[in-house]
C-alpha positions, 0 to 999 in steps of 0.5 A: 961218536965211537960210543954211539957207533958201538952201541948201534953195532951191539944193538944190531947184533942182538936183533940178529941173534934174536931172529936167529933163535926164533924169539921174534914174532913175524906176521906172515899174512893178516891175522897169522904170526910165526913164533918159534916155528909155529904159525899162529892165529886167534880163534873165538873158541876154547882150546877143547873146541879147537882140538875137536875141530883139529881132529876133524881137519886131520881126518879130512886131510887123511892124516893119522892122529897120534895124540889129541888131549890136554897138555897143561894149564888149559892147553890142548895139543893134537899131533898127526902125521902123514904117509911121509912121517911128517908131523903136524902139531896143533897147540891151542892155548887159552886166550882172553875172552874165551878165545884160543891162540892156536899154533900149527907146526910142521916137523920137519921143515916148518912147511908154511903152506901146510901150516896155513892150510890147517889154520884155514881149515880150522877156521872153516870148522869153527864157524 
């Protein structure tokens, strides 16, 4: 019985540690997950199309685009900032069937509302 309790305690501690370092994927709302500070959604568009739409979204939101281009292995990244020097990072990675897994991260603060707004506006631009 003590061995079983010890195993349960170790397993529970490991789960807590994984959550602390951000290794878990958490669904924040239907179709949106949070992984390592990035709010993610799948879009039926390739990464370059997503990056193009992200540039338009940033312009619509009066954000200054600092970077927009390929980074590695077919992925694209768009980095913008607002007047308070908050950075909004959009990363589009290739996914199955010509789709893209798109992540949005706001730094500092990981602002969920702003991240979700960018994801929603991307959805509108890609339709």
